[in-house]
Every structure is written in C-alpha cells, then in structure tokens.
C-alpha positions as CSV (number, residue, x, y, z in Angstrom):
1,M,-11.3,99.3,-53.6
2,L,-14.1,96.8,-53.2
3,L,-14.9,95.3,-49.8
4,K,-14.7,91.8,-51.2
5,E,-11.2,92.4,-52.4
6,L,-10.1,93.6,-49.0
7,L,-11.6,90.6,-47.3
8,Q,-10.1,88.0,-49.7
9,G,-8.5,85.1,-47.9
10,L,-9.6,86.2,-44.4
11,E,-11.4,83.6,-42.3
12,I,-14.9,85.2,-42.0
13,K,-17.3,83.8,-39.5
14,K,-20.3,85.6,-40.7
15,I,-21.3,88.4,-43.1
16,S,-24.5,90.3,-43.5
17,G,-24.9,92.8,-46.3
18,R,-23.3,93.4,-49.7
19,Q,-19.6,92.9,-50.4
20,E,-19.7,94.6,-53.8
21,I,-19.3,98.0,-52.2
22,S,-16.5,100.5,-52.7
23,I,-14.4,101.3,-49.7
24,E,-12.8,104.8,-49.8
25,N,-11.4,105.0,-46.3
26,I,-10.4,102.6,-43.5
27,V,-10.6,103.7,-39.8
28,Y,-10.5,102.2,-36.3
29,D,-11.5,105.5,-34.6
30,S,-15.2,106.3,-35.1
31,R,-14.4,110.1,-34.9
32,K,-12.5,109.8,-38.2
33,V,-15.3,108.0,-40.2
34,T,-16.2,109.5,-43.5
35,K,-18.7,108.4,-46.2
36,N,-18.0,104.9,-47.5
37,S,-15.6,104.0,-44.7
38,L,-14.8,100.5,-43.4
39,F,-14.9,100.9,-39.6
40,I,-12.8,98.2,-37.8
41,C,-13.7,97.5,-34.2
42,I,-10.6,97.1,-32.1
43,K,-10.6,96.1,-28.5
44,G,-8.1,98.5,-26.8
45,F,-6.7,98.7,-23.3
46,K,-9.1,101.5,-22.3
47,T,-12.1,101.2,-24.6
48,D,-13.7,99.0,-27.3
49,G,-14.5,99.9,-30.8
50,H,-17.6,97.8,-30.7
51,L,-19.2,100.5,-28.5
52,Y,-19.0,103.0,-31.3
53,I,-20.6,101.1,-34.2
54,R,-23.8,103.2,-34.3
55,D,-21.7,106.4,-34.3
56,A,-19.7,105.1,-37.3
57,I,-22.8,104.1,-39.3
58,E,-24.4,107.6,-38.6
59,K,-21.2,109.2,-40.0
60,G,-21.4,107.2,-43.2
61,A,-19.5,103.9,-42.6
62,S,-20.7,101.4,-45.2
63,A,-19.0,98.4,-43.7
64,I,-18.1,97.3,-40.1
65,L,-15.5,94.7,-39.1
66,V,-16.3,93.1,-35.8
67,E,-15.1,90.3,-33.4
68,E,-18.5,90.1,-31.6
69,E,-21.9,89.3,-33.1
70,V,-23.9,92.4,-33.7
71,N,-27.3,92.9,-35.3
72,L,-27.5,96.3,-37.0
73,G,-28.8,97.6,-40.2
74,G,-27.4,100.4,-42.4
75,A,-24.1,98.8,-43.2
76,T,-22.4,95.5,-44.2
77,V,-21.3,93.7,-41.0
78,V,-18.3,91.3,-41.2
79,E,-17.6,89.1,-38.2
80,I,-14.1,87.8,-37.9
81,E,-11.9,86.1,-35.3
82,N,-9.2,88.8,-34.8
83,T,-10.0,92.3,-36.0
84,R,-6.6,93.6,-35.0
85,K,-4.7,91.1,-37.1
86,S,-7.2,91.4,-40.0
87,M,-6.7,95.2,-39.9
88,A,-3.0,94.7,-40.7
89,I,-3.8,92.5,-43.7
90,I,-6.6,94.8,-45.0
91,A,-4.5,98.0,-44.5
92,N,-1.6,96.5,-46.4
93,R,-3.9,95.7,-49.3
94,F,-5.7,99.0,-49.2
95,Y,-2.4,101.0,-49.5
96,G,-0.9,98.7,-52.1
97,E,1.6,96.7,-50.0
98,P,4.0,99.7,-49.7
99,S,6.7,98.2,-47.5
100,K,7.6,95.8,-50.4
101,S,8.9,98.8,-52.2
102,L,11.0,100.1,-49.3
103,D,14.2,98.8,-47.8
104,L,12.6,98.4,-44.4
105,I,14.8,97.9,-41.3
106,G,13.3,97.0,-37.9
107,V,15.2,97.6,-34.6
108,T,14.0,95.8,-31.5
109,G,15.3,95.5,-27.9
110,T,14.8,97.0,-24.5
111,N,17.4,99.8,-24.8
112,G,19.1,101.6,-27.6
113,K,16.4,101.4,-30.3
114,T,16.0,105.1,-30.8
115,S,19.7,106.0,-31.0
116,T,20.4,103.0,-33.3
117,T,17.6,104.0,-35.7
118,Y,18.9,107.6,-35.9
119,M,22.4,106.4,-36.6
120,I,21.2,104.1,-39.3
121,K,19.2,106.9,-40.9
122,K,22.2,109.3,-40.8
123,I,24.5,106.7,-42.5
124,L,21.9,105.9,-45.2
125,E,21.3,109.6,-45.9
126,T,25.1,110.2,-46.1
127,S,25.2,107.5,-48.8
128,G,22.6,109.3,-50.8
129,K,19.5,107.3,-49.8
130,K,16.3,109.3,-48.8
131,T,15.3,107.6,-45.5
132,G,12.2,107.6,-43.4
133,L,12.1,106.8,-39.7
134,V,9.4,105.5,-37.4
135,G,10.2,105.9,-33.7
136,T,9.6,106.9,-30.1
137,I,10.4,110.6,-30.5
138,S,8.9,111.3,-33.9
139,N,8.4,109.9,-37.4
140,W,10.4,111.3,-40.3
141,I,10.0,111.4,-44.0
142,G,13.4,112.5,-45.2
143,D,14.0,115.7,-43.3
144,V,10.3,116.3,-42.5
145,K,9.4,115.6,-38.9
146,I,6.0,114.1,-38.0
147,E,5.1,113.9,-34.2
148,T,4.1,110.6,-32.8
149,D,2.6,109.3,-29.5
150,R,3.7,105.6,-29.5
151,T,6.8,103.6,-30.5
152,T,5.1,101.7,-33.3
153,P,1.8,103.0,-34.8
154,E,-1.2,100.8,-35.3
155,S,-1.0,98.8,-38.5
156,L,-3.4,101.0,-40.4
157,D,-1.4,104.2,-39.6
158,L,1.8,102.4,-40.4
159,Q,0.8,101.3,-43.8
160,K,-0.6,104.8,-44.6
161,L,2.8,106.2,-43.5
162,F,4.7,103.8,-45.7
163,K,2.5,104.8,-48.6
164,R,3.2,108.4,-48.0
165,M,6.9,107.7,-47.8
166,L,6.8,106.0,-51.3
167,Q,4.9,109.0,-52.7
168,E,7.7,111.2,-51.3
169,N,10.4,109.0,-53.0
170,V,11.8,107.5,-49.9
171,D,14.3,104.7,-50.5
172,C,14.7,103.2,-47.0
173,C,12.7,103.2,-43.8
174,V,14.2,102.4,-40.4
175,M,11.8,101.8,-37.5
176,E,11.7,101.0,-33.8
177,V,9.7,97.8,-33.3
178,S,8.3,97.4,-29.8
179,S,7.4,94.2,-28.2
180,H,3.8,95.5,-28.0
181,S,3.7,96.0,-31.7
182,L,4.9,92.5,-32.4
183,A,2.5,90.9,-29.8
184,L,-0.5,93.1,-31.1
185,D,0.2,92.4,-34.8
186,R,0.9,96.1,-35.6
187,V,3.8,95.1,-37.9
188,E,2.0,92.1,-39.4
189,E,2.4,92.3,-43.2
190,C,5.4,94.5,-43.0
191,Q,8.1,93.3,-45.4
192,F,11.3,93.8,-43.4
193,K,14.7,93.5,-45.2
194,V,16.8,93.7,-42.0
195,G,16.1,93.1,-38.3
196,V,18.2,94.2,-35.4
197,F,18.3,92.9,-31.8
198,T,20.0,95.3,-29.4
199,N,19.5,93.8,-25.9
200,L,16.9,92.5,-23.5
201,T,16.4,93.3,-19.8
202,P,13.2,93.0,-17.7
203,E,10.7,95.6,-19.0
204,H,7.0,95.8,-19.8
205,L,6.3,92.8,-17.5
206,D,3.0,94.5,-16.8
207,F,2.1,93.5,-20.4
208,H,4.2,90.4,-21.0
209,A,3.6,87.8,-18.3
210,T,7.2,86.7,-18.1
211,L,10.6,87.6,-19.4
212,E,10.4,84.6,-21.7
213,D,7.1,85.9,-23.2
214,Y,8.9,89.3,-23.7
215,K,11.8,87.6,-25.5
216,N,9.5,85.6,-27.7
217,A,7.6,88.7,-28.7
218,K,10.8,90.4,-29.7
219,K,12.0,87.3,-31.6
220,K,9.0,87.5,-33.9
221,L,10.7,90.2,-35.9
222,F,13.5,87.9,-37.1
223,Y,11.1,85.6,-38.8
224,K,9.8,88.5,-40.9
225,T,13.2,89.5,-42.5
226,V,14.6,88.5,-45.9
227,L,18.1,90.1,-46.1
228,C,19.8,89.8,-42.7
229,N,19.3,89.6,-39.0
230,I,21.7,91.6,-36.8
231,I,22.3,90.2,-33.2
232,N,24.2,91.6,-30.2
233,I,25.9,88.5,-28.8
234,D,27.3,90.4,-25.8
235,D,23.7,90.2,-24.5
236,E,22.8,86.9,-22.9
237,V,19.4,86.8,-24.5
238,G,21.0,87.8,-27.8
239,K,23.2,84.7,-27.6
240,T,20.1,82.6,-27.1
241,I,18.3,84.2,-30.0
242,Y,21.3,83.8,-32.2
243,Q,21.3,80.0,-31.5
244,E,17.6,79.8,-32.1
245,L,17.8,81.6,-35.4
246,R,20.6,79.5,-36.8
247,R,17.9,77.2,-38.3
248,S,16.4,80.2,-40.1
249,T,17.0,80.8,-43.8
250,T,17.8,84.5,-43.3
251,P,21.5,85.3,-43.0
252,M,22.9,86.7,-39.7
253,L,25.5,89.2,-38.7
254,T,26.7,89.4,-35.0
255,Y,28.3,92.3,-33.2
256,S,30.3,92.5,-30.0
257,I,33.0,94.3,-28.1
258,K,33.8,91.2,-26.0
259,E,33.3,88.1,-28.2
260,K,34.4,86.9,-31.6
261,A,31.8,88.4,-34.0
262,D,31.3,89.6,-37.5
263,I,31.3,93.3,-36.5
264,I,33.7,94.2,-33.7
265,A,34.9,97.3,-31.9
266,E,38.4,97.3,-30.4
267,N,40.7,99.9,-28.7
268,I,37.6,101.8,-27.4
269,V,38.4,105.2,-26.0
270,L,35.7,106.9,-24.0
271,S,35.8,110.7,-23.2
272,I,33.3,113.1,-21.7
273,K,32.0,114.1,-25.2
274,T,33.0,111.4,-27.6
275,V,33.8,107.7,-28.2
276,T,36.4,106.4,-30.7
277,F,37.1,102.8,-31.6
278,D,38.7,100.6,-34.3
279,L,36.0,99.0,-36.4
280,I,36.7,95.5,-37.7
281,T,34.4,93.9,-40.3
282,P,34.9,90.8,-42.5
283,K,36.0,93.2,-45.4
284,Y,37.7,96.2,-43.8
285,K,39.0,98.0,-40.8
286,E,38.2,101.7,-40.0
287,K,38.7,104.3,-37.2
288,V,35.3,105.5,-35.9
289,E,34.6,108.6,-33.9
290,I,31.1,109.6,-32.6
291,N,30.2,112.8,-30.7
292,I,28.0,110.9,-28.2
293,P,29.7,109.6,-25.0
294,G,29.1,106.3,-23.3
295,I,29.9,102.6,-23.9
296,F,26.3,102.1,-25.0
297,T,27.0,104.5,-27.9
298,V,29.6,101.9,-29.2
299,Y,26.9,99.2,-29.1
300,N,24.4,101.3,-30.9
301,A,26.9,102.2,-33.5
302,L,27.9,98.6,-34.1
303,A,24.3,97.7,-34.7
304,A,23.9,100.6,-37.1
305,I,27.2,99.6,-38.9
306,A,26.1,96.0,-39.2
307,V,22.8,97.0,-40.8
308,C,24.5,99.3,-43.3
309,Y,27.3,96.7,-44.0
310,S,24.6,94.1,-44.8
311,M,23.1,96.6,-47.3
312,D,26.5,97.2,-49.0
313,I,26.8,100.8,-47.8
314,G,30.4,101.9,-48.2
315,A,32.8,102.2,-45.3
316,N,33.4,105.9,-46.1
317,H,29.7,106.6,-45.8
318,I,29.5,104.7,-42.5
319,V,32.4,106.5,-40.9
320,E,31.3,109.9,-42.2
321,G,27.7,109.4,-41.2
322,L,28.6,108.4,-37.6
323,R,31.0,111.3,-37.3
324,S,28.4,113.8,-38.3
325,I,25.8,112.8,-35.7
326,K,25.3,115.5,-33.1
327,G,23.2,113.5,-30.7
328,V,19.6,112.3,-30.2
329,A,17.0,114.3,-28.3
330,G,16.6,113.2,-24.7
331,R,19.5,110.7,-24.9
332,L,22.3,111.9,-22.7
333,E,21.3,115.4,-23.9
334,P,23.3,118.2,-22.2
335,I,21.4,121.5,-21.4
336,E,23.8,124.1,-22.9
337,E,22.7,127.0,-20.7
338,F,24.6,125.6,-17.6
339,A,28.3,126.5,-17.3
340,D,29.4,125.9,-13.7
341,F,27.9,122.5,-13.5
342,A,26.4,120.1,-16.1
343,V,22.8,119.2,-16.4
344,I,22.0,116.1,-18.6
345,V,18.6,114.8,-19.5
346,D,18.2,111.1,-20.5
347,Y,15.3,108.8,-21.3
348,A,16.7,106.0,-19.1
349,H,13.6,104.4,-17.6
350,T,14.8,100.8,-17.1
351,P,17.3,99.4,-14.7
352,D,19.8,98.5,-17.4
353,A,19.5,101.9,-19.1
354,L,19.8,103.8,-15.9
355,E,22.9,101.9,-14.8
356,N,24.6,102.3,-18.2
357,V,24.0,106.1,-18.2
358,L,25.2,106.5,-14.6
359,K,28.3,104.4,-15.2
360,S,29.2,106.6,-18.2
361,I,28.6,109.8,-16.3
362,K,30.4,108.7,-13.2
363,K,33.6,108.2,-15.1
364,F,33.8,111.9,-15.9
365,A,32.2,113.5,-12.9
366,K,34.8,115.8,-11.3
367,N,32.7,116.2,-8.2
368,K,29.2,115.1,-7.1
369,L,26.7,113.2,-9.3
370,I,23.1,114.1,-8.5
371,T,20.4,112.0,-10.0
372,V,16.7,113.1,-10.3
373,F,14.3,110.3,-11.3
374,G,11.1,108.5,-10.6
375,C,9.2,105.5,-12.1
376,G,6.1,105.5,-14.2
377,G,2.7,104.4,-12.7
378,D,0.5,101.6,-14.0
379,R,3.7,99.9,-15.3
380,D,6.0,97.1,-14.2
381,Q,6.5,97.6,-10.4
382,T,9.3,95.1,-10.0
383,K,11.9,97.5,-11.5
384,R,11.2,100.3,-9.0
385,P,13.4,99.1,-6.1
386,I,16.0,97.8,-8.6
387,M,16.3,101.3,-10.1
388,G,16.5,102.8,-6.6
389,E,19.4,100.6,-5.7
390,I,21.2,101.4,-8.9
391,S,20.8,105.1,-8.4
392,G,21.9,104.9,-4.8
393,S,25.0,102.9,-5.8
394,Y,26.3,105.3,-8.4
395,S,24.9,108.7,-7.3
396,D,26.2,110.9,-4.5
397,L,22.7,112.2,-4.1
398,T,19.4,110.8,-5.5
399,I,16.2,112.9,-5.5
400,I,13.3,110.5,-5.9
401,T,10.4,112.2,-7.6
402,S,7.3,111.6,-9.7
403,D,7.3,110.4,-13.4
404,N,4.0,109.9,-15.1
405,P,2.2,108.4,-12.1
406,R,-0.9,107.9,-14.1
407,T,-3.6,106.4,-11.8
408,E,-1.2,105.3,-9.0
409,N,-0.5,107.2,-5.9
410,P,2.9,108.9,-6.6
411,M,4.1,108.5,-3.0
412,E,3.5,104.7,-3.1
413,I,5.7,104.5,-6.3
414,I,8.3,106.6,-4.6
415,A,8.2,104.3,-1.5
416,M,9.0,101.3,-3.7
417,V,12.0,103.2,-5.2
418,E,13.1,104.1,-1.7
419,D,13.1,100.4,-0.7
420,G,15.9,99.9,-3.1
421,I,17.9,102.9,-2.4
422,R,17.9,102.0,1.3
423,K,20.0,99.0,0.5
424,T,22.9,101.3,-0.5
425,L,24.9,104.0,1.3
426,G,23.6,106.6,-1.2
427,K,22.1,109.8,0.2
428,Y,18.6,110.7,-1.0
429,D,15.8,113.1,-0.7
430,I,12.1,112.7,-1.7
431,I,10.3,115.5,-3.5
432,E,7.1,114.3,-5.2
433,N,6.7,117.4,-7.4
434,R,9.0,116.9,-10.3
435,R,9.6,120.6,-10.9
436,E,10.5,121.1,-7.3
437,A,12.8,118.1,-7.4
438,I,14.7,119.6,-10.3
439,R,14.9,122.9,-8.4
440,L,16.4,121.2,-5.3
441,A,19.0,119.4,-7.5
442,L,20.0,122.8,-9.0
443,K,20.3,124.4,-5.6
444,Y,22.5,121.6,-4.3
445,A,24.8,121.6,-7.3
446,E,28.3,123.1,-7.0
447,K,31.0,123.8,-9.6
448,G,32.0,120.6,-11.4
449,D,28.9,118.6,-10.4
450,I,26.8,116.7,-12.8
451,I,23.0,116.5,-12.5
452,L,21.2,113.7,-14.4
453,I,17.5,114.1,-14.8
454,A,16.4,110.7,-15.9
455,G,13.2,108.9,-17.1
456,K,11.5,111.3,-19.5
457,G,14.1,112.3,-22.0
458,H,12.4,113.7,-25.1
459,E,8.9,113.6,-23.5
460,T,7.1,116.9,-23.2
461,Y,4.3,115.8,-20.8
462,Q,3.5,114.5,-17.3
463,I,0.5,112.1,-17.0
464,I,-1.4,112.3,-13.7
465,N,-4.5,110.2,-13.5
466,D,-5.9,110.5,-17.0
467,N,-4.8,114.1,-17.5
468,V,-1.8,115.1,-19.6
469,F,0.1,118.2,-18.5
470,E,2.9,120.0,-20.4
471,F,6.2,119.1,-18.8
472,D,9.6,119.0,-20.5
473,D,12.6,118.3,-18.2
474,R,14.9,120.4,-20.4
475,K,12.6,123.5,-20.3
476,V,11.8,123.1,-16.7
477,A,15.5,122.9,-15.7
478,V,16.2,126.2,-17.5
479,E,13.0,127.9,-16.1
480,V,13.8,126.9,-12.5
481,A,17.4,128.0,-12.9
482,K,16.4,131.4,-14.1
483,E,13.9,131.7,-11.2
484,E,16.7,130.9,-8.8
485,G,19.2,133.2,-10.5
486,L,21.5,130.4,-11.4
487,I,21.8,131.3,-15.1
C-alpha cells in the first residue's frame, strides 16, 4: 500500500520525503522493522519510540511517523499531532478495515469482563458461530489459543489480529475493552456492534485522575456501537451511564437482579458449585444453570445473555452454552489436588472483586476462611487499606503478602494493607514472600477450611523491580503442599 494512501485525511504538520512509496509493514517497535516498513514513534510509559528512529532507518524503514520535529535523511519523515491515534487509523486501513466484517462485541467495566467474554464466546459457539476472543488471559481464534500480555493490544496488533480472524473464517469477536485502551485510542477505528457495561468501582486511579475520568473513559465505548448497548443498572454508575446514553441513537438493553430491566434473573439459588435462576426476557422465560458459584456469576451471565439476545441467538443456545461452561482460569478456580480443605485461586485485585468473592465463599465455608493476598506496586494506593479492611471483615485469618511489588518496597505496600485490616477484628499474619505465605496458609488449614489465594488468578509471573519471575499461585500451592506432605 502506498504511504500517501495510508496518510489520506490525517492532519499532517510537516512532511519531508516522497509519499509515493510502497509500505509493506507497519511497526511501533524498532526491533521488528523490516525493509520498506513504516515506523511509528509512540511515547510509552517507559520509553519513547522517537529514541529509536536511527535504528529503524538502519534496519530498512522507508518512512517514519513522528510527533516531534526530527531532521534525518534516509527515510520519509511525517510529523503529526498524535501518532498513537494516527496509528489506529493507519493500521485499520493497512489491514483492510477488518472489524467491519466481524460481529465485534466490546465488554468494559472494572470487574467481570473476562468471565463475561468467555460466556459470550461459549454461547455464540454453541449457536454455530466461530468466535474469536481478545482478553486478559489470552486471545483466541476459534479454539486456537494465543497468549497475551495486556487486556487490550495496541491498535496495530489488534487490527492485525482481526485480519487474521477473518482469514480463519471467524464470524464474531468478543473483546475486553479496558479504560486504558479507550483513553489511549487503542480501539479507535474498531467497528463495534455491541457494547457491554458490567460495573465500575475505583480502580486505575494511578492512570485516571478521578473516578469521573475513569467513568468517561469507559463510556467512550458506547458511542462506537451500532447494534446495541448493554448496561447493568444495579450498578450506580451504570444507572448514570444509562441516563446519559438515552440520547444516543444506538438501542439499549438493561439487566438487573434488583430493578425492573429488560433482562432479569429471579429465584436465584446459590450453591457451593453452581448457580441457578429464572431468566426473564421480553420474549421468553428460561431456567438457567451455570457451574460457577457466586452472585457475580449471575451478573456476568445476564450480561452475556443480553448480548446474545440482542444478536437474535436462540434461547436454547443461550441456556445450553451457559450450562456447558466449566469455569474460567483464575476466576474462583479450585485446585483439585486438595481433599481435606479447599484451595481456591481468584484474580480479585480490586476492593469490589475481593468483597464479592469473599462473600460468596463465606456462605459455604464449613470452618475457617483463610485469605492470602497483597496489592500491586506502582498502582493505585488508595485501594490497599480498603482491601485490608474487607479481608479482615470476612476472613477468619488473612495472610498479607506481596503481589507484583514492581519498584515499590513490598513492606510499605503491606503496611498500607495492614492499616485497613487493623480496623477490623480479623486476625492476620504478614509474610512478604508469597510462596511462604501460601505455605503458612496450607499449614494452618484444617478439615473443612477454605483458603482463598487472591490477586493473581491466571497470572504466571511475579514482577519485582523490573524483573519478571515465573510464579503461578496454582502451581506453587501444589508444590508447597507436596513439600509439606499435605497431598
């Protein structure tokens, strides 16, 4: 594709060099430059693509897109106001606007995104539609898994993935849409059919200045949809967004277990392994059973049902799809090797998520509930004492430990969590080493107890300073138990 075609309509400040050149590859990482590449300079959180322009030219880049004025020979240099937003537009053109040919579903919110997307995927596949997924745990093209390292890829990677999905005959794609991706234009040019709002609680306030900014970032998704917006009106922010979107031309469906809504769950029965409820929609009523415990499972299911209802997926496919789900990695995931007591791993890393998980587990705990958790470093500090207080309120014992401290002192993070737990009557221990914290929990556990290891879920690493170490709560729990002769 010619450079001038990729640049068409963009507000260019300055250009030096030829535009009648063929672009065979687009990259924002200089290490991936090949001959006749367009290298786009993106200012990231840790580095700046402008620092690697010479490297890119030496490797064969024929054009460079910049935000800053540079004077270099050897390539066409295009100066533009916002390279990140421009990258989304250029990538969409380069790969042939692939999302236009997919039924693209975006799910946003603080909690529940991953489980909701997996439920949607399962229902759509049950109805016979080949479905892709873009998410926190991994990306999927049908039943082929692709590992990922962020909730929403950069716009260039995303458009490339959509193109690959089309080549693999994918009909639908469901994706988690993070507030970062909306604020940083990663999903600019994505043609969404359906948008979903799950809930909103304080999170990522290290990135978004205020909760209002966080909400406004999430809300951007619902101005990109064409078929339907799905809103949880049991959530206070959801109610606000619903009112604000009433002026939008895109139709809406609401869901609730408390309020009058389009999609409703009644007669909810929670057990230690399942949830069942009566589903009520404008067109039909059905009995739903899901093999994942917890009231949050009902909410996630209602969101998934609303999406599929809006897409005219039959009730039989919805019910069967939800019934066949076996669970989502790192989401209330039991470790099967334990018999005398239960060990559960969950991704809960926000106050709301932790409270929901603890509430669900507490209802079925025959004896003690032991919680192992910590808070991530270089992230929102305000949630640390809140999460400490929540764990202290629901757990018989909390073991405060380390969880991706990054560049912060782990003991300083732990001290903030401890400030919260001290407000409760809950007992607690402090073990900085996460492996040893899990070991202590296993040693304390007696028959009928439940251990919750929270915060990492599906993650298979621990970040200390800028180093990434292999660490999987699920594997570590089994390893330590074997060392102690517990299994």
